N, C-alpha and C positions, 0 to 999 in steps of 0.2 A: 753282107754276107749273109746268108739265112745259114741259120745255126741246124744242125739234124735233129731229129727227136729226140734224142736220149739227152743230148747236150740241153736242149732246149729244155724240161723235165727236170733236169739236175741243176739248174741255173734258177730255175724260178722256186724248188723246192722248198717250201717252209719261209719263203719269203713275201715280202709286200709287192705287188701290181699297181700301180697308180693308175688311172682311166682322168687320160686329157683328151678331153673333147667339149665344143663347144658347136653349139645348132645356131643356124643361120640369124636366130633373133638376138642372142646375146650378144652382149659386149665384148666380148675375148675372144669373137671366128675371125678366125686368122690362122693361117698351117707358119707363119713366123711365130706368133704367141704360144700354140701349142708345142713347138719345136723346143721353145724357151720351157715353157712349162714342162716337159720333159727332162729337161737336162737338170733344174731344180731337184727334180724328183730322183736322177742319176745319183747325186752328187747329197743327195741326204742319204744313201741303203735301197733307195727301190730296187726289184730284179727283174723288173717288167714293164712293161707300157699298154695301156687298152687304147687303142685311139679308131678314129671312126675320119671315112675316106682316103682316096688315096692321095691327094694333096696331101695330108696332115700322115699320115705315114709313110709321106718322099721326105717330107721337112725333119721329123720325127727320126727317120733314119740316116738321116747325117748329122743330127747334131749328137746320138748317142747308141752307144752297142748293147742295148740289151733285147732280149728275145720278146717281140710285136704279139700283141692280140687282136687282132685288126677285126673289125666292123665296116658296113657299110649303110646308114642311114638309107632305107629309100621305099617312099610310102608312092604304091601305087592304088589307082581309084578301085577297082573291085577287091582288095584290099587289106584297109588304109592300120586293120590293126597290127597286122604284121609286117612288121619293117626293120628288123633285125638281118640283114642280108638275106632278104626274102627269096632271091632266084639265084640262077646257077650265073647269071652275069653277073651279077655280086661278087659270087667264088670267082669266079674266070678272072676278075680285077684285082682281087685281096692276092690270089694264087700268083697272078706278073708282078706284084709288087714283091715279093718273096716275102711276107709275112712269115712267122714261124706258126701260129694258130689262127683258126680261124672259127669267129663265133658265130652261129646264128642264132635267131627264135629257132626252139624245141618245143614250143607249146601244141596241144590237141585243135589250137585254132588252123583252117584251114587256110593255103595261103595266099597269095595271085595264078591266079590259072585255076584254082580249085586243085592244088595238089593240097597234099597231106604236106607229113614230116617224114612221112614210110617211102613217098617218091620221090620226096625231093634228096633227101640221104642218100638213097639209095643211087641215085643217077651222080650226087658228085662223089658219093666213096668209089665210084665203077672209075670215075674220070679222072680223078687225084689219091686216088690211095695212098700214095706215102705223104699225105696233107696230113698233118695235127688237125681234129677237127674239136670245137667244144662245145656244147651244148646248153643254151640258156635256157631252163625249166624253169617253170613257175610254181610245181609243188613235186611231192615225194613220186608220184606215179610218173609223171610226165619222165622224172631223172629215170627209175630204172626201167621204162621203156626205152630210153633214150640211148641209154648201158648197151639195153639189148640188141639195138641198133647197129652199134660199134662206134658211137662215138666216142674220142679218146679222151674228154674231160666234160666231168659234168657240171654244170654251174648256178646257180641258185637266185640269178638274174634280174630272174624275171615275175621272184613272186609278188607279192600284190598287185600287178599289174595284166593279169586274166582276170575279167571278171567274176569266176568261181573262187579265187583266193583274192580278191579284194578284200579289206580290210585285217589278213592275217596279221600273226604278230611279226617284228621285225627288230632284227636282224632275223631271219628264219632261222634259227638255232636248233629245232627239233626238225628242220628239214635237213639240215645240217649233218647233223645229227645220225640221223636214218640210213640216209644216201650212203653215210662216211662206213659205218655198219654192215651195206647189203648190197650197193650196187656191183662193188667190184672193178668200178673205175677211179682214179684221182679225181678228187670232189674240188672243188673251185668255189671259197663264200665272197659270194657278193651280194650287195642288196640292203642300201643303209644300214651298212658300215661306216660310223661317224662316231665314233670314240676307240681310242688304241685300247679300254677295256675291251669292246668287240673284237678290235682284232686278235688281242691276246684268247680271248672266248672259242675263239671260230680254232686259231690256232690248236688250243688244248682237245678241240675234238677231234682232230688229229685230219683235214685239210692241206691236201698238198698244199696251195697256196690261196690269197685272197686281194678281191680287187678292191679298192678303196677310191671313189670317184669324187662326186661332191664337196665330203667334208675337206681337201684337199686343194681339189683344184678349181672349185667355183664359187668367184668371192661375192655373186650377186648371192645367190644359197648361204653364202656364209654369214653374210652381212645383214639380211633378213632375217636371219635368227637371233641377234644380238640384238636387230631393232627390236625384233616382236618381243625380249623380255623386259626390253625399255617400255610395251607399249601395254605388258602385262600386268607391271609392276605399277603400274596407272590405273589398275582396274578394282572397281572396290564390289564387285560381285566375284565373290571367290568363296569353295569350300569350306565350312566352318574349321576345320584339323586346321586351316592352311593360314588363319586369322590370326594375327599380334605374335602371341609366342606361340610359333607352331610346334608341334611335337616330328616334324622335320626337324631333325639339327643335326650337325656335323657329331662324330663322336672320335673320341679319342683311337687311334688301331686301325681304322678306318683306309681304307686311300683315299684320294677324290674319283671320281666323283660320289661317293656309296654316301649314304643317308639313312638313318635309323629311322624307323616307321613303324608306327602304330602296328599291331599284329590285325593287319585287316584280309580279309579275304582278298584275293586277287580280283575277284568279277569287280567290287566296291573301288578298290583302287584303280583300275578302266576306269568304269565310271567317272572318278575324279579327274585319271590324266585327263579325258578326252574333253571336259567339259572346260578346264581352265588350261590347260598344256598348251601355248603358241608356238613350241617348237618340234612337237612330234606326234602322233597318233598317239590315241590308247596301245595301240599296237606298239612303234617301236619304244613304248617307253617300257618295254617285257622284261619286269623281272624273272632270267632264268635259271639264278641261284640267290636262292635266301640263306643267310647266315647270319646265325644270334652274334647279337654287338657283344665284344668282348667285354669284361669289367663292368658292365652296364649292372648297377644297384635297383631299377627301377621292374616296373611289373615287366615282363618278360618283350624285350622287342626284338624286330628281325633287320637285315641289311636289303637294304637292293640295291644292286652293283648296277643299275642302268639308270635309277632315276634321277633326269638332267641335275645339275647342282645347282642350279638356280631354286628350285624348288625347297 
């Protein structure tokens, strides 16, 4: 049974939403499997599920009693780039499923049929005035515009997925922080949140909730990260500061995966990460918080809480 809007927002507040999705070309593509993924997430303490397709949503609804963010990914020939709940047809199908929240691409790009986000959302809001809608945005401007249009929740889902945000820092903490302070609507952190530390930091910024997907429910991608570490370790051509007795080291009192690093400029660190990091882009290794290493008697060192542990 569909929850009321206020109850939905209260139940997801301060908790973790797990995205249970698998595309047709992926090994786990199955409504049965997604239902069990959702059950495992629920048993572990997730407060909600993000799911794709009517079939998956129905199976998940049979398995768990959690609020669902529903989407339908559909590619239209005249607009292949906007595919997350792109038209009112998908919205109709999702409302029929009884999902608590419907998420849609809310970027500035034109939608199928030449619609803009403004014309599209005015139609769906008029037709479904009591439905909660979440805007999947790629930058601050889109988030602010979505809030002004009347979206109920503002998400950072599309950061780095649009041509004009490709290569932006991930997770998009600056975007999250700005929207929390300025958009006037609950913010949902989503996008490359791959460690518990990322999640904790997003919550500290004041988001309503956060969505984690690939780091939990996509073993294909998770395995690729582990395998990439082995391949990286075998490479000979690494930056000098990563060879031999690397100054990147574990420091007492710094929780995993923090590392002490030389006081390099962020631009230099970006270049190094982009050169040798097999798991993340330079953006996703972004250190949002630099702190002094406690108890260090060496030349002043700083700690990046976002540098992957294998470095």
